[in-house]
C-alpha positions in Angstrom: 0.1 -0.1 0.0 2.8 2.5 1.0 4.6 1.6 -2.1 1.7 2.2 -4.3 1.1 5.6 -2.7 4.8 6.6 -3.1 4.6 5.6 -6.7 1.3 7.6 -7.3 3.0 10.6 -5.5 6.1 10.4 -7.7 3.9 10.1 -10.9 2.1 13.2 -9.8 5.3 15.1 -9.1 6.6 13.9 -12.5 3.4 15.3 -14.2 3.6 18.5 -12.5 7.3 19.0 -13.4 6.6 18.1 -17.0 3.7 20.6 -17.2 5.3 23.5 -15.2 7.5 24.8 -18.2 4.6 24.7 -20.6 2.4 26.7 -18.1 5.2 29.5 -17.5 6.0 29.7 -21.3 2.4 30.1 -22.1 1.8 32.8 -19.5 4.9 34.7 -20.6 3.6 34.6 -24.1 0.5 36.2 -23.2 2.2 39.0 -21.2 4.7 39.7 -23.9 3.5 39.4 -27.3 6.0 38.4 -30.1 6.3 39.9 -33.6 6.8 38.0 -36.7 10.6 38.0 -36.3 10.1 36.2 -32.9 11.1 39.3 -30.8 8.8 40.8 -28.1 6.9 43.8 -29.5 9.0 46.9 -28.5 12.2 44.9 -27.5 13.9 45.0 -30.9 17.6 46.6 -31.3 17.8 50.3 -31.4 19.6 51.9 -34.3 19.7 55.7 -34.2 22.3 56.5 -36.9 24.4 59.7 -37.8 27.0 59.3 -40.4 30.5 60.2 -39.3 29.2 61.2 -35.9 30.7 60.1 -32.6 29.0 56.9 -31.6 27.8 55.2 -28.3 27.3 51.5 -27.9 24.5 50.9 -25.2 24.2 47.6 -23.5 21.1 46.4 -21.6 20.8 44.4 -18.5 20.3 40.8 -17.8 16.7 39.5 -18.5 16.0 42.9 -19.9 15.8 44.4 -23.4 17.0 47.6 -25.2 13.6 49.2 -24.1 15.2 50.1 -20.9 17.9 52.1 -22.8 15.4 53.7 -25.3 15.1 57.1 -23.4 18.9 57.4 -23.1 19.4 56.3 -26.8 17.0 59.3 -27.9 18.7 61.8 -25.7 22.2 61.0 -27.0 20.9 60.8 -30.6 19.1 64.3 -30.2 22.3 65.6 -28.9 24.4 64.4 -32.0 25.5 60.8 -31.4 24.9 57.9 -33.4 23.5 55.2 -31.1 23.3 51.4 -31.2 21.5 49.3 -28.5 21.6 45.7 -29.5 19.3 42.8 -28.2 21.4 40.3 -26.5 21.0 36.6 -27.4 18.0 34.9 -25.5 16.7 38.2 -24.4 13.3 39.7 -25.6 12.2 36.5 -27.2 10.1 33.5 -26.2 11.0 32.6 -22.6 12.6 29.2 -23.8 15.4 31.2 -25.5 16.8 31.8 -22.1 17.3 28.2 -21.4 20.4 28.3 -23.6 21.8 31.6 -22.1 25.6 31.9 -22.4 28.1 34.4 -20.9 30.4 33.8 -23.8 27.6 34.4 -26.3 26.6 37.8 -24.8 30.3 38.9 -24.8 30.6 37.8 -28.3 27.5 39.8 -29.3 28.7 43.1 -27.5 32.2 42.6 -29.2 30.8 42.2 -32.6 28.7 45.4 -32.1 31.6 47.3 -30.9 33.8 46.3 -33.7 31.1 47.3 -36.2 30.6 50.8 -34.7 34.5 51.3 -34.7 34.6 50.5 -38.5 31.9 53.1 -39.2 32.8 55.8 -36.6 35.9 57.6 -35.6 35.0 57.9 -31.8 33.0 55.2 -29.9 31.9 55.1 -26.4 30.5 52.2 -24.3 27.6 52.4 -21.9 26.4 49.6 -20.0 23.6 49.1 -17.6 23.6 46.4 -14.9 24.7 43.1 -16.6 25.6 45.3 -19.6 27.9 47.2 -17.4 29.9 44.1 -16.5 30.2 43.3 -20.1 31.1 46.9 -20.9 34.0 46.6 -18.3 35.3 43.6 -20.0 35.2 45.1 -23.4 37.2 48.1 -22.1 39.8 45.8 -20.6 40.2 43.2 -23.4 38.9 44.8 -26.7 40.8 48.2 -26.6 40.0 51.1 -24.5 36.7 53.0 -25.7 36.9 56.7 -26.1 34.8 56.9 -22.8 33.1 54.3 -20.6 29.9 54.6 -18.6 28.7 52.0 -16.1 25.2 52.4 -14.9 24.5 50.4 -11.8 26.9 47.7 -13.1 26.3 44.2 -11.9 29.8 43.4 -10.5 28.8 41.6 -7.3 26.5 38.8 -6.4 25.5 37.6 -2.9 27.6 34.6 -2.1 24.5 32.4 -1.3 23.3 33.3 -5.0 26.8 32.5 -6.4 26.7 29.1 -4.9 23.3 28.4 -6.5 24.5 29.7 -9.8 27.6 27.4 -9.9 25.4 24.5 -9.1 22.9 25.3 -11.9 23.9 22.3 -14.0 22.7 20.0 -11.2 19.4 21.4 -10.4 18.2 22.8 -13.6 16.1 19.8 -14.4 14.1 20.4 -11.1 13.3 24.0 -11.6 13.6 25.2 -15.3 12.0 28.7 -14.5 11.9 30.8 -11.5 11.1 34.5 -10.7 14.1 36.9 -11.0 12.9 38.8 -7.9 13.3 42.2 -9.6 10.0 43.7 -8.4 11.7 46.8 -6.7 14.3 47.3 -9.5 11.9 50.3 -10.9 10.3 52.5 -8.3 8.3 54.5 -10.7 5.1 52.6 -11.2 4.4 54.1 -14.6 7.9 53.1 -15.9 7.6 49.7 -14.3 4.3 49.0 -16.3 6.2 49.7 -19.5 9.2 47.3 -18.8 9.6 44.2 -21.2 11.6 42.0 -19.1 10.0 38.7 -18.4 10.6 38.6 -14.7 11.6 35.1 -15.0 15.1 33.2 -15.2 16.4 30.0 -16.1 19.3 28.0 -14.4 21.4 28.8 -17.6 20.7 32.5 -17.3 21.6 32.6 -13.7 24.8 30.9 -14.4 25.5 33.2 -17.2 24.9 36.1 -15.1 27.3 34.8 -12.5 30.1 34.2 -15.1 29.4 37.7 -16.6 29.7 39.3 -13.2 32.9 37.5 -12.4 34.5 38.4 -15.8 33.5 42.0 -15.5 34.7 42.4 -11.9 38.1 40.7 -12.8 38.4 43.2 -15.7 38.3 46.4 -13.5 41.9 46.6 -12.6 42.5 46.6 -16.5 40.0 49.3 -17.3 41.9 52.5 -18.2 39.3 54.4 -20.3 37.9 57.5 -18.7 35.0 55.9 -16.7 31.8 57.4 -15.2 30.0 55.1 -12.9 26.5 56.1 -11.8 24.9 54.1 -8.8 21.7 54.4 -6.8 21.9 54.3 -3.0 18.7 52.4 -2.8 19.6 49.8 -5.5 17.8 46.6 -4.8 20.4 44.6 -6.6 23.8 46.3 -5.7 24.7 47.2 -2.2 26.5 50.5 -1.5 29.6 48.7 -0.2 29.7 46.6 -3.5 29.5 49.5 -5.7 32.2 51.3 -3.8 34.6 48.3 -4.0 33.9 48.0 -7.7 34.7 51.7 -8.2 37.9 51.5 -6.3 39.0 48.5 -8.4 38.8 50.5 -11.7 42.2 51.4 -12.7 41.4 54.5 -14.9 43.3 57.6 -13.8 40.1 59.6 -14.7 37.1 58.1 -13.2 34.0 59.5 -11.3 31.3 57.9 -9.2 27.9 59.7 -9.0 25.3 58.7 -6.4 21.6 58.8 -7.3 18.7 59.0 -4.6 15.3 57.6 -4.6 15.6 55.3 -7.5 16.0 51.4 -7.9 18.3 49.3 -10.0 17.1 50.3 -13.5 18.3 53.9 -13.3 17.7 54.7 -16.9 14.1 54.6 -16.6 13.3 55.2 -13.0 12.8 58.6 -11.0 15.4 61.1 -11.8 16.5 59.6 -15.1 16.7 63.0 -16.8 19.7 63.9 -14.5 21.0 60.6 -15.5 20.8 61.3 -19.2 22.6 64.8 -18.6 25.4 63.1 -16.7 26.1 60.6 -19.5 25.9 63.1 -22.2 28.3 65.5 -20.4 30.7 62.6 -19.7 30.7 61.6 -23.3 31.1 65.3 -24.5 34.0 65.9 -22.1 36.0 63.2 -23.5 35.9 63.8 -27.3 32.3 63.3 -28.0 30.0 65.8 -29.8 30.9 69.1 -28.1 34.4 68.9 -29.4 33.5 68.4 -33.0 31.6 70.1 -35.9 27.8 70.0 -35.4 26.4 66.6 -36.5 24.7 66.5 -39.8 21.0 67.3 -39.5 19.8 64.2 -41.2 19.5 60.9 -39.4 18.3 57.4 -39.9 16.1 55.7 -37.4 15.6 52.0 -37.2 13.1 50.5 -34.6 
């Protein structure tokens, strides 16, 4: 009798496990409609082109999309910059795409984008948000110093408990293929939060990739020599003040600046006070050879969604 009961419970658990991914994927699909290209509507890469102008590469955060950088992209473009914000592999697509997340693939994506901008523009800066900040730091260290570097709430530390879980992901991924990312407080502005296109769901592969990206970015800081602006919120729900201060201290650049924001969460590009952030980024790029030191940008521009 006991054996039969245990077998029935095991069968029930197996059935629940088999149906769970399907349920989560269907729910995500209802909340984030896909276009014909398989990309979530509104999450496509951003290209705001100006021929021959100084350029800025904008890298979005983990589990997010270029939508979180759209306002900054427009502000920089309106000021005279050519702007590119790519969509990292696995992001902004069907939820199942994150099951194959890879730190190496994300870095390769960013490196290819940087190389492309350098072929077409005489001056290129790199701006990274959260996970994009960790990738930006690694680019600056390993792919040749950009003209200027901006790290926005860079994800360069992870609680030790989460690190252990991330390292062990290959062993437990079969048990929990999807789980909440826990980023409910990342955007304090309720109107901005409603517009976010992040799924709010992670996979074991994505968590492991975030860990590897964080580690690689943090290890790169002593080799970052580009003029670096770092902007961080004191109320960041992801990054502790002490962690941010350690990361900033590790940056080797002779010219670097840390600016603290108040009253905002982790996604500082869309949250309260983002206008000040846009001005900080624009001024930093201008001060290091960007638009202000050159001839006015051509009035014509080409915009691609």
